N, C-alpha and C positions, 0 to 999 in steps of 0.2 A: 737439749734444753728448748730446741725451739719448739718441741710440738708438748706446750705446756698440759694441754687439754688430756693429754695420756698419763701425767701425773696421776698416781693413787694418794690418796691420803695420808699415808705414811712417808711416801716419798716426796710429796709436798710441803709437808711438817719438815721433814728434816731439810730440805733445800732453803727452807726459810730459815730455818735454825742456824744456819752454815751460812746465811747471807749471798749465798750464791741465784736466791731467786726472792723478789718481792712481793707481797702478800699483792701489791697494785700490780703488779705486772701479769699475775695468773687472774686477777679478775678481768682486767682489761681484754684477758684473750678468752675468754669464758665467755662472756658477754659479748664477744662479736663473734664467736663458735653460734652461740645460742639464736644471735641475729640471722647468722647464715644459715642453719639447721631448724630452727622449729616450724619455719613456716609448712615446713611437711613433717615432721614428726609431731607436733602439736603437745609438747610436753608439760608446759607452761603456762599458768592462766594467768602469771601477773609478775614481774622483776621490778625490784628495786634499784635500778642504776643507780641513780644517784645515791641512795643510801649506803650502797655496797662499795661506791667508789669509797666515797668519802670515809667511810669503818677501814677501807683497805690503805688508807693513805694514812688513818691513826695507826694502823698495825704496822704499817713499815717504818712511820717514825719511834716507836715504839723497840721495834726491830733493831734499826740502826742506835738503838742507846740500849740495845742488851735488857729491855726490860718483855720480862715473857708471860705470858698471860695464862696459859696453860698447854695442853699437849697439842691443839689444836689451833694455835696461833698464824692467823693470817690463811686458816683453809676457807675454801668457798664451799656450802652445804644451800639445798635445796629443801624444803619443804611441803608435805601434804598441805595440800587446802582445806585439812580441819583443824590443824594447828592454829592457835591463837599466835598472832605476832602483833605487839603491839603499834597502831596507826595503819595498821594492813586491814583489808577487808577478808574476811572467810568465810567463803562462799560455800564451803561443803560439796562443790561439784551441783549445785542445786537452784532455784531461781530466785530474782531479790528478797522474794516472802521469806527467805532464811539467812540473810545474809547477816553477818556482823561485823562491827570494828569496834575489837578488842583492843584496851588500854594497858593489859599486861600478857607479857610473852608466856607462851605456856613454860611447865616447869623443866622441861626439856630442852627449849628453845635457851632459856637464861643460863640451864647449864652449857650449850653449845657458847652462847656468847661469852661465858664467864671463862671457858676454855680459848679464847679465843680466836674462835670461828667468826665467818662474816657471811650474813643471810644472802642470796643473791635474789631470791624471791620464791613463788609459792606455786606448787605443779600441779598440776589436773589429778584428780578424784572423779570416780565414780559418783552418783549422787549419793550421799551421804555413807558412803562408803560401803556401799551394798552392791549390786548387780547389773542396775542401768549404767551401761559403759558410758565411759567421755568420749573424743573424739580423741585420745593422742592412735598414733599409730605407732607399731614394732620396728625399729631401726632397723632390722636384718632383713624386713620386708614388710615394705606400709601397707601392704594388702591384709595382713595379719595381726590380729590382736596382741597388745604387749601384757593383758591380764589383769587383774584390779583385784580389790579397787583401785589399790597403788598404781595407777597407769602411769600418770608423769613420772612418779618418783623414779620408777624401773626403768624407763625408756630413757630420761633424761640422762642417768648414769650409765646406760649401755650405749647411747651417743656421744659420750666423753662430752657434755656438757657442763659437766659436775662432778667431784669426785665422790660426793659424796650425798646423800638425800636420807632426810626422815620419810616413814610411812605407817602403817598402823598393820594389824594383823587380826580381826575377829573369829574367820575362819582360813583362809588361805590367800592373802590379799596381802602379804612382802616375798615370802618362797614361791608363789605361783608365777606372778609377773618378774620373779630376779631369775626363776630359770627358762622363762620364754624369751627371757633378752638376753639371757646371758650374761650375768652379772650374779655377785656374792646379795643373798638375803639373809638376814638373821634377827630372831626374835628369840630373847631370853625368857625366862620361867616368867609365870603370870604376876605382876607387883613388883619384880625388878628394877625397871625403870618405870617412877611415876607418869600416869595420865591426865594428869592433870592441865586441865588449859587443851585438852584434844578435844574435839566433838565426837560423843560415845556413841558407836553403835551398840553396844552391847556391855554394860561394865564390866561384869562376871566375866566375860572372854576378850577384851581388849589389851591387845596389845602394841609396843611402839616397835617398830619395826626400822631396822639399819639395810639402806642398800648401799654398795660400796665394792670396791674391785679385787678384795683381797682380802684374804681371813685377818691378816694383822691391825687389816684395818678396822674389822669388826668387831676385834679386841678390843680395839682404843679407842674408839666411842664406845664399847660399852663401858670402858673404865672413866668416860667422863659422863657417862649418864645414869649407871647404878646409883641406888642407895635411897634411904628411904628418904617419904616428904612427909613432914607432918599434915601439911593440905590436902593429902590424899589419902582416904583411909583406908584405899586397896593396897597401898605402898607396900613392901617389904622391909622388916627388918632385919633380914637375913646377913649377914657381916658380906661384904665384897671382896673379893678376890683380887690379886695383880694381873687383871688379863692383858694389858699391856705388854707384860713379861713374860707372858709365857712360851715353854717352848715344848712340844712333845718329846717326850721322856721317853719311850716305848712304843712299837708297833700296835697297834691298835686290836683290841676284841669288838667286833662287829656282828650284830644279830642281825639275819634279811627275814622278813616276815613277807612269804610267800602271801599265806591268806589276805582275800579281799584286794589286795595290793598289787603283785602280780596277776590274780585272776583277772582284773580289771584294767591292767595297762595294753598298748596295744603291740602286736607283735617286735615291734620295731624296739619300743622302750623296753620289752619286755629283753629280747636280747642284748640290750646294750648296757642295762642293769646286769645281765649275770655277767657280759664284759669287765666293768668296770668290776665286780667283783671278784673276777680272775687276776685283772690285775694286781689292786690290791693283795690280794693273795701271795701273787708271785713278789711284791715286795716287803712282804712279811707279815702283813695283817692276818688276824684269824677271822675268818666269816666263815659263819656257822645258820643252817636257818634254823628259826625259832618260832614257837606260837604266842599266839595273843588271847590275854587272859579273857575267860567267859563275855566281863562287864563288854569288850568291846562291841559285841552284838547290838551293844543299844545305844552307844556311844552317841552315833551321828542323829539319830532321833531325839535323845537327850541334850544334847548341844542347841540343835535348831530350833527347840521350846524355849530354852532359857535365851537364846536370841531373840525369838518372837515378843515375847514380855517384856523384858528390859528396851528393846525398841518402839515397842510401843509405849512403854513408861516416858521412856525421855522424850516422844513426839504428840503426846497423848492434848496436851494444849494446842499445840500450833496444829496437829493435824485435825482439831474440832473444827479448825475456820478453814486451814487453807487443805484440804485432803484431796480436791483436786488437782491443785497442782503438785504433786508427788508424781513422780514416775510411777510405771505397772508397777513393777518387783518391789522397790520400797513401799509402795503402795499397798500390795499383799501380804510383805511380811507385817507390816503394823495390823494392818485388820485380824490378819490370824492370832498375832498377839492379845488385842484386845478382845479375844472369845477363850483364851484360855483361863482355868482357874486358878486360884493359887495355888491349891492343893497340886493340881499337873506341874506348875511350875516346880515346888517344893520338893515333889519327885526328882522330877530331871536334876536339878539340880544336886540332888543323893546321889542319881548315877553316876554323875560326873565325875563326884568325890569317889568314888568304889573303884570308878575306873584308873584313875589314877594313885589310889591305892595299891590295885590289883598291878600295875604295871611296874611297882616300885622295885619289887625282888629283879625283875628284868637284871635290872641295873647294874645288881653284885653278882652279873655273870658276863655282862656287857658292857663295854664303853659304850657304846650309840647302836643304833638300829640304823641301816640303811636299808633305804627303799626308794624309787623314785618321786620327785615333785609332783608330777601329773602325767597323765595316762596316755598324751601323745604329746607332739611338739605345741605350739599355740596355734589355732584355730584359726584356719581364714575368715576373714570377713570381721565388723566390728560391732555385728550386732550381740557378741556374746563376748565374756572374760576369760573364758573357759571354764574348764571343770574344777571346783576347790577341795573335792572329798577326799584327796592325797592328803590333804594336811592339814582336814578338819579336826580328826582325831588327839594330835597334837596342841593347837589351839583350845578345843572343848576341855581338854586335863591341864590346859597351863603349863606345859610343858616345855623345854628352849628346845629349839628347833633351827638349822642352818641349811640352806641352800648351793650346793658348787657348782658351776657349770660343769662340765664333763664331757660335752663331744659337741658335733652336729651331727643331722639328722640327713636323710636322704634327700629332701628337701633345701640343705642349707640353713634349718632353723637352730635355734639350740636347744640340746639336750641338757636334764639337771639331776643330781643326787639330792638326797635329802638326806640328813641325818638330825636325831633323837636323841638326848639324853636322860636324865632324871632331873626333877625338881630343883631347880635350883645348885644346878652342878654344871654350868657355864662354862667353867675353868676345864673340866674335864672336855665337854664338847667341842672349846674351840681347840683343843690340843690335839682331841682325833681331827678337826678338821685343816688341823695346820700340819698335819703329818700326810692326810689324804690329796691334799691341796697339789705338791708337787709330783706325788705318784700318779696323779690322773694328769697334770700337765696341759691342761688348756690355757692358751693363749691367744683364740681366734676372738678378732673385732669383726661388726657390721663395716661395711664397706661405704661410710660417710665423707 
């Protein structure tokens, strides 16, 4: 208990409920750790120290009276700075021309608070959650990128500054930084969690993302966040399972697509994935090669066009007067979207849905797909956030995906696997991930 920063979400919630830990103590410990480490890691945009401590004292008093708000009573959380939090500035990683001062919480933030969570502050993002990097550094090696766009969210959890953060994923912005930073990254099916109150990159593709350090944590947080939101027209009414109670029932059936993924991965990543497949097979899993449907060939172009048009639509009014204030990559994305026609957009949407439909039969034969999160470990340098293309197909199809840390590369940086399942089948995906987690047995942490 002297290492409060090392507690997972599940452990912290259990310790608080048992009376062995107070919310005030863990918040104080984490704020001290942030103060010590963040000058180098640069994960945080802003901290609400006063508000977090005040809320922690309230949650402590409630715990002493056995008044529990929910699953996350007293658990600290960080939020990517595209999430609106009442009274806190939302910068979206951009200049003052884009800053907002919301008066209401994003729906996901409101649900976290209802469940008893304590907001510590905002974590850094690339500009408007696209490719222009933040200055956040990878806790495993500060010379390397932490990935993006949820750079600060991944780095803060990896550096044990907070057990839980929210990010987002439009292409690869949750799973890739999670993989680069050696933590769990999870995005459910598109629409499973409301995006109301989150600055959009592309509405059809944006997902709320969860960063934590165990699959049990991801399931618990999904339990809190999942479910329809009448204020979000893209929010799904699909039934919500009891994710927090999930236990793996049997060894999973895994499908490994060599096409594209292992063709593009480095030799080291390919060998690592093969080794993980063998490890899981020895533990009892069925691992077989599978072929992706023909529509896979066009999914990257289709998803990119949708993203270009929707980004241009959201930014058009502001872009008309502030184009020069946008950083180069997000500016190029918007300019490309402004040039595309409505016909091209509609065709791209049809291609996305065709790919999703053609993927569905695969999950009658396998429980999840197994592949790398990225083709290499986190690249050196802070000029790029890495390659998101290994995550892109599942974001563009809106399918649930989870990243599990699975080993260390020769240079000491984390390696990770990616598991993907069928639409609205988070229960099966999380059960598979919980089965794989102990078989992989990753327990390393950055030396901070």
